[in-house]
C-alpha positions as CSV (number, residue, x, y, z in Angstrom):
1,M,349.1,35.6,242.9
2,S,349.1,38.2,240.0
3,V,348.2,41.8,240.5
4,T,346.1,43.6,237.9
5,A,347.0,47.3,237.4
6,A,344.1,49.8,238.0
7,E,342.5,50.8,234.7
8,P,343.1,54.5,233.9
9,A,340.2,56.8,234.6
10,E,337.8,57.1,231.6
11,R,338.4,60.4,229.8
12,K,335.3,62.5,228.9
13,R,335.0,65.7,226.9
14,F,332.2,68.2,226.6
15,R,331.0,67.5,223.1
16,P,327.3,68.7,222.8
17,S,325.1,67.6,220.0
18,L,323.3,70.1,217.9
19,G,319.8,69.0,218.9
20,A,320.5,68.9,222.5
21,T,322.0,72.4,222.3
22,L,319.1,73.9,220.5
23,F,316.6,72.3,222.9
24,T,318.4,73.5,225.9
25,L,318.8,77.1,224.6
26,A,315.0,77.1,223.9
27,G,314.3,75.8,227.5
28,L,316.7,78.3,229.1
29,A,315.1,81.2,227.1
30,L,311.6,80.0,228.3
31,T,312.5,79.5,232.0
32,I,314.6,82.6,232.4
33,G,312.0,84.7,230.6
34,L,309.2,83.4,232.9
35,G,311.3,84.0,235.9
36,T,312.0,87.6,234.8
37,W,308.4,88.1,234.2
38,Q,307.5,86.9,237.6
39,L,310.0,89.5,239.1
40,E,308.3,92.2,237.1
41,R,304.9,90.9,238.5
42,L,306.4,91.0,242.0
43,H,307.3,94.8,241.7
44,W,303.8,95.5,240.3
45,K,302.1,93.7,243.1
46,Q,304.2,95.3,245.8
47,D,303.3,98.7,244.2
48,L,299.6,97.8,244.1
49,I,299.6,96.6,247.8
50,A,301.2,99.9,248.8
51,R,298.8,101.9,246.9
52,I,295.9,100.0,248.5
53,A,297.2,100.6,251.9
54,R,297.5,104.3,251.2
55,Q,293.9,104.4,249.9
56,L,292.5,102.5,253.0
57,A,294.3,105.0,255.3
58,E,292.6,108.0,253.7
59,P,289.7,109.7,255.5
60,P,286.2,108.8,254.2
61,V,284.8,111.0,251.5
62,L,281.2,111.2,250.0
63,L,280.8,108.6,247.2
64,P,280.3,110.7,244.0
65,A,276.9,110.6,242.3
66,S,278.4,109.2,239.1
67,I,281.3,106.8,239.1
68,D,282.9,106.8,235.6
69,D,286.1,105.0,236.6
70,P,285.2,102.4,239.3
71,A,288.8,101.0,239.5
72,A,289.9,104.4,240.8
73,W,287.6,104.1,243.8
74,E,288.5,100.6,244.8
75,F,289.4,100.4,248.5
76,R,288.5,104.0,249.1
77,P,286.7,104.8,252.4
78,V,283.4,106.5,251.7
79,T,280.1,107.8,253.3
80,L,276.6,107.3,252.1
81,T,273.5,109.1,253.4
82,G,270.1,107.7,252.7
83,R,268.1,104.7,253.6
84,F,268.2,100.9,253.2
85,L,265.6,99.1,251.2
86,N,265.4,96.2,253.7
87,D,262.6,94.4,251.9
88,R,265.0,93.8,248.8
89,E,268.1,92.6,250.6
90,M,270.0,89.7,248.8
91,L,272.2,87.0,250.2
92,L,275.7,86.3,249.0
93,I,277.6,82.9,249.6
94,A,280.2,83.8,252.1
95,R,283.4,82.0,253.4
96,P,283.1,80.3,256.8
97,H,283.3,82.9,259.5
98,Q,284.5,81.9,263.0
99,G,283.7,78.3,262.3
100,Q,280.3,79.0,261.0
101,V,279.0,78.8,257.4
102,G,276.5,81.4,256.2
103,Y,276.0,84.4,254.0
104,E,276.7,88.1,253.5
105,V,273.7,90.4,253.4
106,L,273.7,92.9,250.5
107,T,271.0,95.6,250.8
108,P,270.2,98.3,248.3
109,F,270.8,101.7,249.8
110,Q,268.8,104.6,248.4
111,R,270.9,107.8,248.4
112,A,269.3,110.8,249.9
113,D,270.7,113.1,247.3
114,G,268.7,111.5,244.5
115,S,271.8,110.0,242.8
116,G,270.6,106.4,242.7
117,M,271.4,103.4,244.7
118,V,274.4,101.5,245.9
119,L,274.6,98.0,247.0
120,V,275.9,97.8,250.7
121,N,277.4,94.6,252.0
122,R,276.3,94.6,255.7
123,G,278.3,91.6,256.8
124,F,278.0,87.9,257.7
125,V,275.0,86.1,259.0
126,P,275.0,82.3,259.9
127,M,272.7,80.0,258.0
128,D,270.2,79.8,260.8
129,R,269.6,83.5,260.5
130,R,269.0,83.5,256.7
131,D,265.4,84.7,257.4
132,P,265.4,88.5,258.1
133,A,262.8,88.0,260.9
134,T,265.5,86.2,262.9
135,R,267.7,89.3,262.9
136,A,265.3,92.2,263.4
137,A,267.8,94.0,265.6
138,G,269.9,94.6,262.5
139,R,267.1,96.3,260.5
140,V,267.8,100.0,260.1
141,E,264.7,102.1,259.1
142,G,264.8,105.7,258.0
143,D,267.6,108.0,257.0
144,T,271.0,106.9,258.2
145,T,274.7,107.5,257.3
146,V,277.0,104.5,256.4
147,K,280.7,104.4,256.4
148,G,282.4,101.7,254.3
149,I,285.0,100.7,251.8
150,V,284.4,100.6,248.0
151,R,284.8,97.3,246.2
152,V,284.8,96.7,242.5
153,P,283.1,93.3,241.7
154,Q,285.3,91.0,239.7
155,P,284.1,88.4,237.2
156,P,284.6,84.7,238.1
157,G,287.9,83.0,237.3
158,F,288.3,80.2,234.9
159,F,287.6,77.5,237.6
160,Q,285.2,79.6,239.7
161,P,281.4,79.3,239.4
162,G,279.4,82.2,238.0
163,N,276.0,83.4,239.3
164,G,274.0,81.9,236.4
165,T,270.3,83.0,236.9
166,P,269.6,82.7,240.5
167,A,266.0,81.8,241.5
168,P,264.0,84.4,243.5
169,G,265.1,84.2,247.2
170,S,268.2,82.1,246.4
171,A,271.7,83.2,247.3
172,W,274.3,84.6,244.8
173,M,277.7,83.3,244.3
174,R,279.4,86.7,243.9
175,P,278.3,90.4,243.7
176,D,277.1,91.7,240.4
177,P,275.4,95.1,240.6
178,A,274.0,95.2,237.1
179,A,272.5,91.6,237.4
180,M,271.2,92.1,240.9
181,A,269.6,95.4,239.9
182,A,267.9,93.7,237.0
183,A,266.7,90.9,239.3
184,L,265.1,93.4,241.7
185,S,263.8,95.8,239.1
186,L,266.1,98.6,240.3
187,S,267.5,101.4,238.3
188,S,270.5,103.7,238.6
189,V,272.5,101.3,240.6
190,A,276.2,102.1,241.1
191,P,278.7,99.6,239.5
192,V,280.5,99.1,242.9
193,V,279.6,97.6,246.2
194,V,280.3,99.4,249.5
195,E,281.4,97.0,252.3
196,M,280.0,98.6,255.5
197,L,282.6,99.0,258.2
198,P,282.1,97.4,261.6
199,V,280.1,98.8,264.6
200,Q,277.3,100.4,262.5
201,G,273.5,100.0,262.0
202,G,272.3,98.6,265.3
203,G,275.4,97.0,266.7
204,Q,278.1,94.7,265.9
205,G,277.8,90.9,265.1
206,S,275.3,88.6,263.5
207,G,274.6,85.9,266.1
208,L,278.3,85.3,266.5
209,P,279.9,84.5,269.9
210,G,280.0,87.5,272.3
211,V,277.9,89.7,270.0
212,P,274.3,90.7,270.3
213,A,272.1,88.3,268.5
214,G,270.4,89.5,265.4
215,T,272.6,92.4,264.5
216,L,274.9,92.8,261.6
217,A,278.6,93.1,261.9
218,G,279.8,94.9,258.9
219,I,283.2,93.9,257.4
220,E,286.6,94.6,258.4
221,P,288.7,95.9,255.4
222,R,289.9,92.9,253.6
223,V,292.6,92.8,250.8
224,E,292.9,89.4,249.2
225,L,295.9,89.8,247.0
226,P,298.2,86.7,247.1
227,N,301.8,87.7,246.4
228,N,303.7,84.5,245.5
229,H,305.6,85.9,242.6
230,L,309.1,85.6,244.3
231,Q,308.5,82.0,244.9
232,Y,307.4,81.6,241.3
233,A,310.5,83.5,239.9
234,L,312.9,81.3,242.1
235,T,311.1,78.1,240.8
236,W,311.6,79.1,237.1
237,Y,315.2,80.2,237.7
238,G,315.8,76.9,239.6
239,L,314.5,75.0,236.6
240,A,316.8,76.9,234.3
241,V,319.8,76.0,236.5
242,T,318.7,72.3,236.5
243,L,318.2,72.2,232.8
244,A,321.7,73.6,232.3
245,G,323.2,71.0,234.6
246,I,321.4,68.2,232.9
247,Y,322.7,69.5,229.6
248,V,326.3,69.8,230.7
249,L,326.4,66.2,232.2
250,S,324.4,64.6,229.4
251,Q,326.8,66.0,226.7
252,R,330.1,64.9,228.4
253,K,331.2,62.0,226.1
254,R,334.1,59.6,226.1
255,A,337.1,61.0,224.5
256,D,337.1,58.2,221.9
257,T,333.5,58.9,220.6
258,G,332.0,61.5,218.4
259,T,329.1,63.8,219.1
260,D,326.7,61.0,218.0
261,G,328.1,58.6,220.6
262,R,329.8,56.4,218.0
263,P,333.6,55.6,218.1
264,D,335.7,58.4,216.7
265,D,338.1,56.8,214.1
266,R,340.5,59.8,214.4
267,I,341.0,59.0,218.1
268,S,340.7,55.2,218.2
269,G,343.0,54.8,215.4
270,A,340.7,52.3,213.7
């Protein structure tokens, strides 16, 4: 019986082609650049979250009569003195709350100092309490003082629905002080919304479990700022490492072939 000697291991050399090298360099520049940009966004988001936390912790101040820079007042605790225009409240489509679907109630608030009006978000009501008559306990008449958090309405995102032109009595998709003021024939409406803090205006709750029926809950301070930039950065850097690995492995060729994969006459001796 004959024994066949083991064939020598195939020799390979790193001999990259120009096209693969240029493509890889462009891909690395893109993925590393995007990863670095996400890290910069991460630092910016962390600073923003810290600033918001500081603003939420400040004591309430009187909302100024004129707001030239609404963004500077975002998340600031404020107080308002005046009266609600209960007959002009509007409904805003809300996220489900404690397993219930419903609305948030926005009521124009006439300021006592004559500086115009502010839309006040008074909190959540279930769909079966859409009619104001079903929540008479939450109706606040006469002069009152409200504490709340200033929010600056944002335009809809690319895939988010806008308000369009809501029919009278229909709910709005998102707060828009200017459009809402026009729909109600109101003037001098502030460009911000004040989200009323809980336990104000006749009690807490809006027909929710364990809360007096018919009252309005107000809104707990809410900060909806997703911070996924670190994950995005790691994803882009991971793609860069993967691309580099594929480039190195794909450009290792047999020692007797050229960069185009054809036999190299200088090595093969042909």
